[in-house]
N, C-alpha and C positions, 0 to 999 in steps of 0.2 A: 792633453785634453782632447776628447773625441768630438766628432761633429755633433753627436747627440747631446753631449755636455754643453757645447756652444749654443745649440738651439734652446736647451732648457734655460741657460743663463740669459739669452736674448729675450725669451718670453718673460722671465722674471723681471728683467730690466724694464720692459714695456709695461708690465703690470704695476711695478713700483712707481713709475712716472705718473700714473693716474692718481696716486695718493695726494691728498692736499698738504701733507707735511713733508719736510725734508729731514732725513735722519741719517746718522752715520751707519756704516756697515763694517763689521769685523770679518775679515776673511782668514780662516784658519787653514793652514797647510800641515798635513801630517805625513809621517813616514815611519815605517817599522824600523826598530833598532838593527835588524838583520840586513837591511838594504844597504847598498853601497853608498857611503857618505850621507847618512840619513838626515843630518841637520841641513845640509845644502839642498837635498832633494825636497824636504818639507818646505823650505823657503822658496824654492823655484816653483813648486806647485801653487803656493799661495800667490806669488808674484804673477804667475801666468793668468790666474783668474782675475787679479786686479787689473792687469794690462787689458784683458778682454773687456772688462766692464768699463774701463776708461775709453776704449775704442767705441763702445756702445753709447758713450755720452755721459757716463756717470762722472761727476766731479771728483778729482783726485783727493781733494780735502775731506771728502766724506768716507774715503776708504782707509781702513786700518788693517795692516797685514800682520799676522802672527803665525808662528810655526812651532811645531813640537815633534819630538821623537817619542814614539810609544813602544812599549815592550812588544816583542813579536809573540805570536801565538804558540810557537813551538818550544 
């Protein structure tokens, strides 16, 4: 995750906190089939985002992580 990604997620988290309702979030992690160990990579990507959101104060019970391997473009 790049610093720009972290900033975007932090801003999103701040904006969501202003909403009057509490809602679950599904975090999707993807990897291309041609990447090394794509299932693990997709899972790590989603978990990284979930960890960051937790560090930003989002309750873990609101976060649901899913991952998927997609066909490569080549």
